[in-house]
N, C-alpha and C positions, 0 to 999 in steps of 0.2 A: 845657503845650505839649509838654514833653519826652515824657511819658507817650503822648501822641497820636502822636508821630512814631515812638516805638518800636512801637506797634501796627501802625502802617502799614508800618513796616520789617519786621516779623515777617509780616504779611499777604503782602507782595510776596515775602519769602524763600519762604514756603509755596507761593505761586503759582508761583515759578520752580521750586522743587523738584517740585511737581505736574506741571508742564509737562514736566520732564526725564523723570518716571517715566511719563508718558503717551508720551512719544517713546521711551523704551527699551522700554516694553511693546510698542508698535507695531513697532519694529525687531527685537525679539527674538522676536516671534511666529512660530511654526514655519511658514515656506513651502516647505521642502525636507525630505522624510523618506525616508531610503532605508534598505534593509536588504540585507545580503549573507550568505552561508554556508549558505543553504538548498539542499540538494540532493535532499532526499527528496521524492517527489511522490505524489499520490494523485489519482485520476480525470483524469491527463493534466493537471493544474496544479500550481503551486507549493503546498505545504503552508500557507505563510503569505504574506499580501500585506503591503505597507507598512501598509495601514489596519488590518490585524489586529494587528500588533505594536503600532501606535499606541494602539489601543484597550487592549492589555494593559498598556502603560506609564502610561496615564491620559490623560484628556482634561478639558477645562474649566479654568477659573481659572488658576492659575500653571502648571499642566501644559501649557498652550499656548505656554509660553516655552521656547525650546531650551536656555538655560542651565540651566533648573530640572530639565529631564529629564537633562542631564548632570550636575548636582550630585547628584541623586538615586542616579544609578548608581554614583557614586564613594563616597558616604557613607552610603546607605541600603541597607537589605537588597533585594536583588533580588526581583522578582516571579516567581512560578511560571509558565512557559510550558511546556505539555505539549510533550514530545519535544525539548525545548530543555535542554541540560546547563548552559549559562551563556551570557552575552552581555556586550558591552561597546559603549559609546556613545562616538561621535566627534563633537565638536562642529564643525561646518563654517560658519566665520563666526558672526555673532549669530543667524542664523535658520535655519540648516542642522543637520540631525542625521542620522548614519549608525550604523545599528546592526548589528553584527557578531554574527550568531547561531552558536552552537556545538552542532549537534546531538547528542544522546545517542547514544552507540555501541551501537545496537540491533542485536542479532545474530538474534533470533527473537521469537516471541510464542507463546502458548498460550491455549486458549478456557476461560474459567471464569465460571460463572454469568452466561452471555450476553454478557461482554466479552472482548476481545482484550487480554489482558496482556502488555505489551512488556518484555523484559529484555535486559540488557547482558551482556557476557562473563563477569563474576563471579556472573550469576545475579540481580542486583539488579533489581526490577521498577521500572522508570523512568517508566512511564506506561501509561494504559489508554484504550481507545475502543470504541464500539460497532461501528465499521466497520473493515475490514481494510486497512492500507496496503499499496500495492501493491510488491511486491519484498521484503517481509518475510516469511520462511517460516513457517507455522504448525507447530508442534512438538507432536506428541502422545506419550503414554506417559510423561510426567513425574510423574504420579500425586501430586498436591498436595491434601491436604485443605482447606487454605486458602492463600489468596494475599493479601499486604497491599501496597498501594502504597508504593514507596520502602522496602521491606524485601527481604531476601534470600528467594528462593523455597525453601521446606523440602522438599529432595529428599534422598533418601538417599545419591546417589552425585554429590558435588560436582564430580567430574571431567567429568561429562557435559556441561557447558557450555563445556570446552575443544573437545569433540568436535563441538558444535553449531556453535561458532565457526569451526572448520576446514571444516566441511561448507559452512556459508554462504560462507565466502571462495571455495571452489572453484565453487560454483555461480555466484556472481557472475563469477569469472574466465572459466568456458566458457560464461557467458550461457545457462544452462539455464533451460526453462521449467517450473520447480519451483514448485508451490504450498505445499508443505510436506513434512514427513518424519515417520515415527513410529518409536518404538522399542518392540519387544516386551518381554516378561518376561526374555527372554535377551540383551536389549540388541543385538538384531539391527535393522539399519535398513531402511525400506522408504520410497523417494521416491514422492511423490504428484505427478504431472505435471498441468499445467493443462488437457490434454485427457482427463484421468481416467485415464490409463495409470498402472501401479504398477510400479516398479522395486526388486526385492528385493536389497539389496547385502549382506545378511548382517552378521557382525561381523568386522572387521578393524581393523588398526593404522591404515590410511589407505585411502581409496578413489580415490586419482588415476587409476589405470589405468581404473577402470570409468568414472569421471565424464568423462575426456578424450575417450572414444568415444561417450558416450550421445548427443550430439546427431545424429551421422551414424547410429547405431543406430535412433533414433526415426524417422528419415526412411524406413527400410526398411520400417516397418509403418504401414499406411493406416487401421487401426483401433485402437480402444482396447485396450490389450494389457497382460497381466501377463508381465514379463520378469524371468527369474531370473539375475543376474549373480553370485550368491554363490560360483560356482566358474569365473568368468571368468579364462582365462589367456591372452587374446590370439586364440584361435582362435574361428571361428564355432560349432564343435562343442561349445564350452563354454557357448553361450548356449541357454537353454531360454525359449521364449516361447509364449504362447497368448492368443487373443482372450478378452477379458473379457465376461461375459454382461451384457446390457442390463438395467437395473433394471426398466424397466416390462414388457417382454416375457418375461425371463427366457431369451431366446435369445441366442447369440453374435452380436456386431454383424457385419454383412456390409459389405464395400467398397461405398461410395457408387455405384461405377459399376454394380454387380450390381443394386442397388435400381433404378437408372434404366432398366436394361435390362427388368427385370421391369415397370416402369411402362409401356414402349413396347409390351410383349408384350401387356399388358392393353387398351392403345389399340387394338392391331390387332384383338383378339377383338371389341371393341365395334363397331369398323367393319364386321366380317363380320356380326355380329348385325343390324345396322342394314340391311345389303345384304338379309339374309333377310327382314326385316320389309317392305322395299320390294317384294320379290317377292310377299309374301303379299297386300300391298295390291294389287298389278296383277291377280293371280289373282282377287280378290274383285270388281275392277271390271268384268273380263271375264264372270265369272259372271252379274253384274247386267245386262250388256248382252244375253246370250243369252236371259235370261228375258223380257226386254222385246221 
């Protein structure tokens, strides 16, 4: 009898513990998942959504429980998330999670083997992608024979990354529409603008004076232009600018207004030609009537 009671007692305890486990699983199942710390954007949207981060941290099984996600972030190796340097997890109640994301300090990228390789201020390659992230300048002229993810870029002049960082900060400060910039063999800098214009800055200790006036200067040119600011001293006479040739026609670009005027002229000629054709038709009809 005692053995029977013991078995019943054990079964009851197991059922009780099982009930508690089911209750805890239901109570701790994630029903609130938030993220913050994302500032970089691509294509007009956030780089990561809460669902994206949830997928990175794991789904299914115990990963559906908020305390498990929190425990893993504290005592296990963090998962690798592209463009994210680190993250921390905050437990909000039994079923809420908030993930704080700390983006990598990307200052630029370079094109290599069809990929955009993103690097930080120390020249460390922090990530790569097939598409370009808006707002990250593309840097040319680094001359790397090989680039390895999570390793320092093998450039001969390590100080170039300080210059890239300074340029990037100024570009962000003045909100310049820069797509990227190139370094030539003499370490001279040329900015490539989003409209295709090129701004030659030359080689200087800093480019504050030139970049500070660049936005207003670009408004003075309605066509894609090559602008030489290497000798800029604050005067208009020190600015050398010329329209760039169109890649398809090989001719210098013309202002849009002139192109529209040419189109209107062609339309007027067509109308005149049409009027002459109508006169010819009238003459033919008169000739037919006379013959009759």
